[in-house]
C-alpha positions as CSV (number, residue, x, y, z in Angstrom):
1,M,-44.7,11.8,7.3
2,N,-47.9,13.7,6.5
3,L,-50.3,15.8,8.5
4,L,-54.0,15.4,8.5
5,W,-54.5,18.9,9.9
6,P,-51.5,20.8,8.4
7,V,-53.2,24.2,9.1
8,S,-52.3,23.7,12.7
9,L,-48.6,24.4,11.8
10,F,-49.5,28.1,11.8
11,L,-49.3,27.8,15.6
12,L,-45.6,27.3,15.3
13,G,-45.5,31.1,14.7
14,L,-45.9,31.3,18.5
15,V,-42.4,29.9,18.9
16,P,-40.4,32.9,17.6
17,L,-42.8,35.2,19.4
18,L,-42.2,33.4,22.7
19,V,-38.4,33.4,22.1
20,G,-38.6,37.1,21.4
21,A,-40.6,37.8,24.6
22,Y,-38.0,35.8,26.5
23,V,-35.1,37.7,25.1
24,W,-36.9,41.0,25.8
25,S,-37.6,40.0,29.3
26,L,-33.9,39.2,30.0
27,R,-32.7,42.5,28.6
28,R,-35.3,44.4,30.6
29,R,-34.0,42.7,33.8
30,R,-30.4,43.6,32.9
31,A,-31.4,47.2,32.4
32,A,-33.1,47.4,35.8
33,V,-29.8,46.5,37.6
34,R,-26.6,48.4,37.2
35,Y,-23.2,47.0,37.9
36,S,-19.9,48.7,37.9
37,S,-18.5,46.0,35.7
38,L,-20.7,43.5,33.9
39,V,-17.6,41.6,32.9
40,L,-16.7,41.0,36.5
41,I,-20.2,39.8,37.3
42,R,-20.1,37.3,34.4
43,E,-16.7,36.0,35.4
44,A,-18.1,35.5,38.9
45,L,-20.9,33.3,37.7
46,P,-20.4,29.5,37.9
47,P,-19.7,27.9,34.5
48,Q,-23.1,26.1,34.4
49,S,-25.2,29.1,35.4
50,Q,-26.0,30.1,31.8
51,L,-27.1,26.5,31.0
52,R,-29.3,26.3,34.1
53,R,-30.7,29.7,33.3
54,H,-31.8,29.0,29.7
55,L,-32.3,25.2,29.5
56,P,-35.8,25.0,31.1
57,F,-37.0,27.6,28.6
58,A,-35.5,25.8,25.7
59,L,-37.2,22.5,26.8
60,F,-40.5,24.4,27.1
61,V,-40.1,25.7,23.5
62,L,-39.4,22.3,22.2
63,A,-42.4,20.9,24.1
64,L,-44.6,23.6,22.5
65,A,-43.4,22.7,19.0
66,S,-43.9,18.9,19.7
67,L,-47.5,19.6,20.9
68,V,-48.2,21.7,17.8
69,F,-47.1,18.7,15.6
70,A,-49.4,16.5,17.7
71,L,-52.3,18.8,17.0
72,G,-51.6,18.5,13.3
73,R,-52.2,14.7,13.5
74,P,-49.1,13.4,11.9
75,V,-49.4,10.0,10.0
76,V,-46.9,7.6,8.5
77,T,-47.5,5.2,5.6
78,T,-46.0,1.7,5.7
79,L,-46.3,-1.3,3.4
80,V,-47.7,-4.4,5.0
81,P,-48.6,-7.8,3.6
82,A,-52.2,-7.9,2.3
83,G,-53.4,-10.8,4.4
84,R,-52.4,-14.5,3.9
85,A,-51.0,-15.2,0.5
86,T,-51.0,-18.5,-1.4
87,I,-48.2,-20.0,-3.5
88,I,-48.9,-22.9,-5.7
89,L,-45.8,-24.9,-6.7
90,A,-46.5,-26.6,-10.0
91,I,-43.7,-29.1,-10.4
92,D,-42.9,-31.0,-13.6
93,V,-42.6,-34.7,-12.8
94,S,-42.2,-35.9,-16.4
95,R,-39.5,-38.6,-16.9
96,S,-37.1,-36.1,-18.3
97,M,-36.7,-34.8,-14.8
98,L,-34.7,-38.0,-14.0
99,Q,-31.9,-36.8,-16.2
100,D,-28.6,-36.6,-14.2
101,D,-27.0,-33.6,-15.8
102,I,-27.8,-32.0,-12.5
103,Q,-26.8,-34.3,-9.6
104,P,-28.2,-36.5,-8.3
105,N,-30.9,-35.8,-10.9
106,R,-33.1,-32.9,-11.8
107,L,-36.1,-34.1,-9.8
108,L,-34.2,-34.6,-6.6
109,A,-32.3,-31.3,-7.0
110,A,-35.7,-29.6,-7.5
111,E,-37.1,-31.3,-4.4
112,D,-34.2,-30.0,-2.3
113,A,-34.7,-26.5,-3.5
114,V,-38.4,-26.7,-2.9
115,Q,-37.8,-28.1,0.6
116,S,-35.5,-25.1,1.4
117,F,-38.1,-22.7,0.0
118,I,-40.8,-24.2,2.2
119,E,-38.6,-23.9,5.3
120,H,-38.1,-20.2,4.8
121,R,-41.6,-19.1,4.2
122,T,-43.4,-17.0,6.8
123,S,-46.7,-17.9,8.6
124,N,-48.5,-15.5,6.3
125,T,-47.9,-17.7,3.3
126,Q,-49.6,-21.0,2.6
127,I,-48.2,-23.3,0.0
128,G,-49.9,-25.9,-2.3
129,I,-48.4,-28.5,-4.5
130,V,-49.4,-29.4,-8.0
131,A,-47.6,-32.2,-9.9
132,F,-47.9,-32.5,-13.7
133,S,-46.6,-34.9,-16.4
134,G,-49.2,-36.1,-18.9
135,F,-51.9,-34.6,-16.7
136,A,-51.9,-32.3,-13.7
137,Q,-53.0,-33.1,-10.2
138,Q,-53.3,-31.1,-7.0
139,V,-51.4,-33.4,-4.5
140,L,-51.7,-31.0,-1.6
141,S,-54.1,-28.2,-0.9
142,P,-52.6,-24.9,0.3
143,T,-51.3,-25.2,3.9
144,I,-48.8,-23.8,6.3
145,D,-47.9,-27.3,7.7
146,Q,-44.3,-27.6,6.7
147,E,-44.0,-31.2,7.7
148,E,-46.9,-32.2,5.5
149,L,-45.5,-30.1,2.6
150,Q,-42.1,-31.7,2.9
151,A,-43.5,-35.2,3.0
152,V,-45.5,-34.6,-0.2
153,V,-42.5,-33.2,-2.0
154,E,-40.4,-36.2,-1.1
155,S,-43.1,-38.6,-2.4
156,L,-43.4,-37.2,-6.0
157,T,-43.1,-39.8,-8.7
158,T,-42.6,-39.3,-12.5
159,G,-44.9,-40.0,-15.5
160,R,-45.0,-39.5,-19.2
161,G,-45.7,-36.2,-20.9
162,T,-45.4,-32.6,-20.0
163,A,-48.8,-30.8,-19.6
164,I,-47.6,-27.4,-18.5
165,G,-50.9,-25.7,-19.4
166,S,-52.8,-28.3,-17.2
167,G,-50.4,-27.5,-14.4
168,I,-51.3,-23.8,-14.5
169,L,-55.0,-24.5,-14.7
170,E,-54.8,-26.9,-11.8
171,G,-52.9,-24.3,-9.8
172,L,-55.7,-21.8,-10.5
173,D,-58.3,-24.2,-9.2
174,A,-56.2,-24.7,-6.1
175,I,-56.1,-21.0,-5.5
176,A,-59.8,-20.7,-6.2
177,D,-60.4,-23.2,-3.3
178,V,-59.0,-20.7,-0.8
179,N,-59.7,-17.4,-2.5
180,N,-63.3,-16.6,-3.5
181,R,-62.0,-13.8,-5.7
182,V,-60.6,-16.4,-8.1
183,S,-63.1,-18.5,-10.1
184,Q,-62.6,-22.2,-10.9
185,T,-61.4,-22.9,-14.5
186,S,-63.5,-26.0,-14.5
187,S,-66.7,-24.1,-14.0
188,G,-66.7,-23.0,-17.7
189,V,-67.7,-19.4,-16.7
190,Q,-65.3,-16.9,-18.2
191,P,-64.4,-14.4,-15.5
192,T,-64.4,-10.6,-16.0
193,P,-60.8,-9.7,-16.6
194,V,-59.3,-7.7,-13.7
195,P,-57.9,-4.2,-14.4
196,D,-54.4,-4.0,-15.7
197,G,-51.8,-4.1,-12.9
198,E,-54.3,-5.5,-10.4
199,Y,-53.4,-8.9,-8.8
200,V,-54.7,-11.1,-6.1
201,P,-52.2,-12.0,-3.3
202,D,-51.6,-15.5,-4.8
203,I,-49.1,-16.8,-7.4
204,I,-48.2,-19.9,-9.3
205,V,-44.6,-21.1,-9.7
206,V,-44.1,-23.4,-12.6
207,L,-40.9,-25.5,-12.6
208,T,-40.3,-27.5,-15.8
209,D,-37.3,-28.9,-17.7
210,G,-39.0,-29.3,-21.1
211,V,-41.6,-28.2,-23.6
212,F,-45.3,-28.9,-23.3
213,T,-46.4,-32.1,-25.1
214,T,-50.0,-32.5,-24.2
215,G,-53.0,-30.8,-22.7
216,P,-54.1,-27.1,-23.2
217,H,-51.6,-24.7,-24.5
218,P,-49.7,-22.9,-21.7
219,L,-50.4,-19.5,-23.2
220,E,-54.1,-20.1,-23.1
221,A,-53.8,-21.2,-19.5
222,A,-51.7,-18.1,-18.8
223,Q,-54.4,-15.9,-20.2
224,Q,-56.9,-17.5,-17.8
225,A,-54.5,-16.7,-15.0
226,A,-54.1,-13.1,-16.1
227,D,-57.9,-12.7,-16.3
228,R,-58.1,-13.7,-12.7
229,G,-55.2,-11.5,-11.5
230,V,-53.0,-14.5,-10.7
231,R,-49.3,-14.1,-11.6
232,V,-47.3,-17.0,-12.9
233,Y,-43.6,-17.3,-12.3
234,T,-41.9,-19.8,-14.6
235,I,-38.6,-21.6,-14.0
236,G,-36.7,-23.4,-16.8
237,F,-34.5,-26.1,-15.1
238,G,-31.8,-28.1,-16.7
239,T,-28.7,-27.9,-19.0
240,E,-28.6,-27.9,-22.8
241,N,-26.7,-31.2,-22.9
242,G,-28.7,-33.2,-20.4
243,S,-28.6,-37.0,-20.9
244,F,-31.4,-39.4,-20.0
245,S,-31.6,-43.2,-19.8
246,F,-34.5,-45.1,-18.3
247,G,-34.8,-48.9,-18.5
248,G,-34.2,-49.9,-22.1
249,W,-34.7,-46.5,-23.5
250,G,-31.8,-44.8,-25.3
251,G,-30.5,-41.3,-24.4
252,F,-32.2,-38.2,-25.8
253,R,-32.1,-34.5,-25.4
254,R,-34.9,-32.1,-25.0
255,G,-34.5,-28.4,-24.7
256,I,-36.5,-25.9,-22.7
257,D,-39.0,-23.7,-24.5
258,E,-37.7,-20.6,-22.9
259,E,-39.6,-18.2,-25.2
260,M,-42.9,-19.9,-24.3
261,L,-42.1,-19.7,-20.5
262,K,-41.2,-16.1,-20.9
263,Q,-44.5,-15.3,-22.6
264,V,-46.4,-17.2,-19.9
265,A,-44.8,-15.0,-17.2
266,A,-45.1,-11.8,-19.2
267,T,-48.8,-12.4,-19.9
268,T,-49.6,-12.7,-16.2
269,G,-47.3,-10.1,-14.8
270,G,-44.8,-12.7,-13.4
271,E,-41.2,-13.4,-14.3
272,Y,-39.1,-16.1,-16.0
273,Y,-36.0,-17.6,-14.4
274,A,-33.4,-20.0,-15.8
275,A,-31.5,-22.4,-13.6
276,T,-28.8,-24.7,-14.9
277,S,-27.6,-26.1,-11.6
278,A,-28.9,-26.9,-8.1
279,S,-27.4,-23.8,-6.6
280,E,-28.9,-21.6,-9.3
281,L,-32.3,-23.1,-8.6
282,Q,-31.8,-22.4,-4.9
283,D,-31.1,-18.8,-5.8
284,V,-34.2,-18.6,-8.0
285,F,-36.5,-19.7,-5.1
286,E,-34.8,-17.2,-2.8
287,S,-35.5,-14.4,-5.3
288,L,-39.2,-15.1,-5.5
289,P,-41.3,-12.4,-3.9
290,S,-41.3,-12.4,-0.1
291,Y,-44.5,-10.5,0.1
292,L,-46.8,-11.2,-2.8
293,I,-49.1,-8.3,-2.4
294,T,-48.7,-5.4,0.0
295,R,-51.1,-2.7,0.9
296,E,-50.4,0.8,2.3
297,E,-51.3,1.2,6.0
298,T,-51.6,4.7,7.5
299,T,-50.9,5.0,11.2
300,E,-51.4,8.2,13.2
301,I,-48.5,9.0,15.5
302,S,-50.0,12.1,17.3
303,V,-49.6,10.3,20.6
304,A,-45.8,10.1,20.2
305,F,-45.5,13.8,19.7
306,A,-48.0,14.5,22.5
307,A,-46.0,12.2,24.8
308,A,-42.7,13.9,23.8
309,G,-44.2,17.3,24.5
310,A,-45.5,16.2,27.9
311,L,-42.1,14.8,28.9
312,L,-40.4,18.0,27.8
313,V,-42.8,20.2,29.8
314,A,-42.3,17.9,32.9
315,A,-38.5,18.2,32.4
316,A,-38.6,21.9,32.1
317,I,-40.7,22.3,35.3
318,F,-38.5,19.8,37.2
319,L,-35.2,21.6,36.2
320,S,-36.7,25.0,37.0
321,L,-37.7,23.9,40.5
322,L,-34.3,22.1,41.0
323,W,-32.1,25.0,39.9
324,R,-34.4,27.9,41.1
325,P,-36.4,26.5,44.0
326,L,-39.3,28.6,45.2
327,P,-38.7,30.6,48.4
């Protein structure tokens, strides 16, 4: 908590002065009345008389302190989401995603994890879907309609090739459609790079199980994302010994280019995750940022201190009248 007018705290110096005056007044009253035995008088007083005697004054002092703080205009700073954020899920739908090393297969396991991710998003987050194999395509513009998102995820089909860079660029264009701070990559105009550490409230999540085989290089696409302040989070999905058979094709293995995925994430300020099972993929999606960009919001709470002071004054007056009614 901070004070906009901290100089007003000097008024708290009135509190000890007021307490001193109160103590002096009590002693003066005692000096004006002589008793044969002050101990006998104290013993004759009811047990609660001391509380009744001093509590109203104590409440009044607390009220004064609370009102002084209200005069200082106290403020608190909290982090709040910076408007509606956009998440573009760029999903690899190459035929290697049909490998069954992760049951029932990689694609279906990924779809289940994406469905769960969609269900747990807040209304401040809109999600778009990009699918990429030999080329990338925006299959659903950013939306908060969960039913539409889930229907699109369930309808994904596979193709040949793995154009990771194209998936990133298509994701950038999808963000540009809803955020005028982000320029289209297809415009051919090179944007002015944003300052280091500055990001827009939108991210791209790339889920892939292989290495790029076609299209622009992922690191070039990552640089375009970084220039626009868009973070890219990458997920390498699959096991090292995955098997694949489709039609008359024989089995083959294809590893994940983790170093490249790590570089893509690092270039843009994102993060790389590895998932070798359906449960690990679920955990990865749960660990993605809840609030993509937050901003500091300052709220003045003078009214709370003023209200507390007023209540304390009212309580002090009420108790004084109750315990020491006027003649």
